[in-house]
N, C-alpha and C positions, 0 to 999 in steps of 0.2 A: 694307470692312475690319471684321473682327470686333473688338468691344470686349472687351478682356481683363478678366476679373473676378478680382481677387485674393482668394483664400480665406485667411482667417486660421486657422491651425492652432491649435487649443486643446488643451491637455493638462492633465488634472486634476492638482491638487497632490498630491504624495505624502502618504500617511497618516503619522501620527506613528510608527507601528511601522516603516514603510519608512524614514522619516528616521533613526530610531534604528539600524536595520540598516546604513544607509549610513555613519553616523558610526562604527559599530563596524568596518566594512570599512576606513575611512580610518585608524582607530587601529591596526588590525592591519598595515596597509601601512607605517605609520611604524615600527613595531617590527621588521617583517621587513627593512626597509631598513637599520636600524642593525645588525641581526644579520649581514646579508650583508656589510656593509662593516666589521664588527668595530669599531664605534665607539659613542660615546654620542650623545645628542641634541644637535643644534645649538640655539642659543637660539631660533631660529624654530620648530624642531620641538617643542621643549619647551613653548613658549607655545601652539602649536596643540594639543598633547596635552592641556594643561590646559583649553583652551577646549572640546575635544570632551567631556571629562569633565563640565564644567558643563552643556553642552547636553543630554547624555544624562540628567543628573540632573533637569533641568527637564522633559524629556519623560516620565521615569518618574513624576515628581510629578503631571503632568497626566493620565497614564494611570490612576494610582491614584485621583485625584479623580473621573475619569470612571466608573471601576468602582464607586466608593463612591456616586456620585449615582444609579446604577441601583437601589440598595437603598431609595431614598426614593421616596415616592409624592407626586404633586401633590395638594394639598388644594384642593378646589373651594370657592369662596365660597358659604356656605350661604344658602339663601333667607332665613333669619332675619337674617343680617348685611346682606344686600342690602336687606331691608325696613326694617331699622333706619336705614341710611343714607338711604333714600328718605324715611322718616318725618321725619328731622331736616331734610332739605332742604325738604320740604313745609311743615313747621312754621315754618321761618324765612321762607319765602315768605308764609305766612299772617300772621305777625307784621308783616312789612313791607307787607302789604296787596296783595301781588302775586297772591294766590290767595284764592278764596272760602273760607268756613268749612269746617272738616274734619268731614265725616260727620254734621253736624247742620244745623239751620236757620241763617239768615244772621246771627243774633244772637250766635253763639258757636261754639266748637269744642272737641272733645275731644282732649287731648294724647295721643300714643302712650304706651303703658305705661312704657317705659324712661325717657322724659323726665319723666313724672309722678313716677316713683320717685325720679329725681334731685332734683326739687323737694322732695319729702317728706324725703329724706335731708338736704338742705340746711337745711330747717326745723329738724330735730332738732339739726343742728350749730350753728345760730345760737342756739337756745334750750335751755339745759340742763334747764329745767322740762319742756318737751315731750319731751326725750330721756329723762328719768328716770321719767316716768309709765309706768304699765303699759298699753301701747297695743295695741289690737286694730284691725287694718286690714281692716275689713269694711264692707259697706253694710247698711242696715236697722238696726232696733233690736236692742239687746242687753240681756238681763235676767239679773242675777246674784242667786241666792238667798243670803240671809244668815241665819245661825243666831243668834237672840237669846236669851241666857240671863239677861236682865235680870230677868224675873219668875219664871220657873221653869226648872229645868235638870235634866238627867239626871245623877245622882250615885251614888256608892258609899258604903256605910256598914256598920258592924258590926251584926249581927242575932243574936238568940238562936235556938236550934233551934225549928223549927215556927212562927216568927214571920213575919208578913206584911211584905213590903217596901213602903215608901212610894214610889210611883212619882212621877217628875218628868218633865215634858215641856218641851222648849225650843220656842220660837216661831220660825217661818220668816217672814222678810220679804224683800222684793226691792228691788233698785236697778236702774232702767232707764236705759240710755244711748240717747238718741234721735238723730235727724238734724237738726242745725241748720246751715243753709246759711250759709257765710261768704264774702263777696266782699272780696278785698284788692287794692287798686289800686297798681300800680307805674307811674311816669311815666318814659318813656325818650326821650332827645333823638334827633330824626331825623338830625341831623348825625352823631351817634355811630353810628347804625345804618347809615348810608351809607358809613362808612369801611371800606375793605377790609382794613385791618390790625388790626381789632378782631374777636375771636372772639365773635360775637354770641350763640350758643346758651348758653354758660355765663353770659354777662352777663344775659340775660333770665331764666334760671333763678334766678340769685342775687337779682335784683330782685324777682321774684314771691315767692320763698321768704322774703325779708326782710320783705315786707309781711305775709305770712301768719304768720310767726314772731312778729312784734311783737304782732299781734292775739291769737294763740293763747296767748302767754305771759300776757297780761293776763287772758284769760278762764279759763285753767287756774288762775291764782292767785286772782283776785277773783270772777270769775263775773258773770253778769247774771241778775236775777230773771226766771224764765220761759224762760230760754235755758240756756246752759252753766252748770252749777252751780259748778264750781271748788272750790278748797281752802277758801277762807274761807266760801263759801256752803253747804258741805255737811259740813264737819268738825264733829263733836259733842264732842270732847274740848277743853275750854277751861280756861284759867287766867285768873282775873280780877285785874288789877293794882289795888292800892288807890288809885292816883293816876290822874288823867285826863291829866296832862301830863308825868310823869316815870317813869323806870324804875330799878329797883335790881337788884343781883346776885341777890337772893333769887327774883325772878320768873323769871329764866332757869334757876335751879336747879330750881324747882318745875315749870317747863314741861318741862325735860328728863326729870325723874323721872316725868312723866305717861305717857311712852312705855315699855312693858315692855322689859326688858333684852334679850329675844330679838330685838327690832327695832332695837337701838341701832347695830349694826355699820354700816349704810348711811345713818344719819341725818345731816341737814344742817340749818342755820338759813337762813331766807329773810326778808329785811327790806328796807325802803326805805333809800335812801342817807342820809337825814337821821336815821333811827333808828340806822343803823350808826354815824353820827358820834357820837350820844349814847352808844352802847354802848362806843365806843372810850375814853370818858372814865371808864368804871366801873372801880373798884378793889376788891380784896378787903380783908380786915381788916389785912393786912400792907402795904397800900399798893401792891400790885402790880396792874398792869392785867389785866383779865380776858381781853382779846383778845391772841392771840399771832400773830406773823407766821410763816407757813409757806408757802414757795413750792412745796412738793412736792404740795400737795393740789389744785391746779388753780384754787382761788379766791384763795389768797394769805393768808387769815386763818382762825384757828380760835378758837372760843369754847367753853370747857369741853371741849376736845379734839375738837370737831366743826367741819367746814368751814362757813364763812359765805358765802352767796350773796346779792348785792345786786341788787334789781330795782326799777326806777322804777315798776313797776306796783303794788307794795305800798303800802297807805295809810300816810300819815305819822302821827306821834304826835298824837292828838287824842281828845277824849272819845268813849267807846263804840266806838272803832275797833279792829279786829283788826290788830295791827301786826307780829306775828312769827309765823312758822310754823316748827315743829320736827318732825322725824321722817324716816321712810323714805318717799320720794316714790312708791315703787311701790304705796303704799296708795291713790294717786289712779289710778283707772281711766279711760282715755280711749278713745274710738272715733274713728278718723280714716280716712275713706274714701280709698283710695289713688288713685282717679281724680280728676284735677284738670281742671276745665273752664276754658277760656281764652276771654276776649272781648277783642277789640281795639277801643279807642275812638279813632277817627281824627279825627272832627269836634270832639270836646270840647276838645282841646288844640291845635287847628290854629293858633291865633293865637300859641302859644308855640313853634311849630316842634317839636312833640313829639307823641307818641301815648301813650295809656294802655293798659296790659295788665292786665286784671283776672283774677285766679285765683280760682275758686270751689271750695271744699272743703266737705265735710260733717263735722262734728265734735261731740263732747260729752265732758264730763269731770265725774266726781263722785268723792268719797271713798267707796270701798267697804270697804276694810279700815281701820275707824276707829281701831283700837288703834295703828296705825303712825304716826298724825299727831296733833299737838296744836297749839292756837292760843292766843296770848296776846292778851287783850282789855283795853283801857284802861277805867278806871272812868268812869261817867257823871258829868256835872258836878254 
């Protein structure tokens, strides 16, 4: 006995156009029936007619969308985007210790450019001083020529006919920004790193950037002998206070007037928190406080119509200390290498269930445009 094999007949689904035509045929059939019988729609026919209209409307909308979609081209994921995603994945593996150092020896790794850029951008966001400086993102030394008219200068004058002009020549000097390597340590909890609900990449970027920003702000302001010069270490325009322990309104007026009018538009004050506290108590001849509250300028306070920025890196009031900086901070030239080298310290903080992430950058900063910046120095004892 032969075994019967049932064949399942398959029929392709009608296309949308075929469905639409079938619905139109059904609609015409309803209309033809009412005309032949000389009557109006029954409730059932009326409801079905409305349903057909809705179904045709949906099909027309779908067909229009299909036609419109043909005009669009699929965009391929570029190699750059794929590489960026891969770089971020590898970087996080590297930080977690799941992967060996990136592209360098086992003591450290180089961050992909876009991650390094995010760190530098975050540094500028965290420190207004770093952001306001005139920054050059290059490797290697930078030399800026300066024209010194202090001893002799090129000038114009009235002369008589056939009379010799007296020549004057200015002197060119230079300021060099060098490469000083800075290592800033950020300590990160391993428990936090292992949490799946924490976006680790921005967290690591913020921690490394915060460590770099805190160091650079201090160096840009105060500087270190033989290293980054900074504002206080390289500014030549100074006003000397008559007292070693107290400030008066006159010193701030004199300091502000030391900067030419052409550079006043972008000028700000920078001082320590304790100096700021002393300044808040200063009054003019009419008994009015010199400091004004202004929430619109970003810092919250104004002194002689200029914003006040408070930094713990600035020296406190003491004998021979430079306690206030005033001027346009673009006069401070900085060189900041965009490449950031990362080193992960696993053993150092193992007993704390943490690891260290060190960010290495190269930087330097000196006052190049001296006229833009002035410093207030306290008297010696």
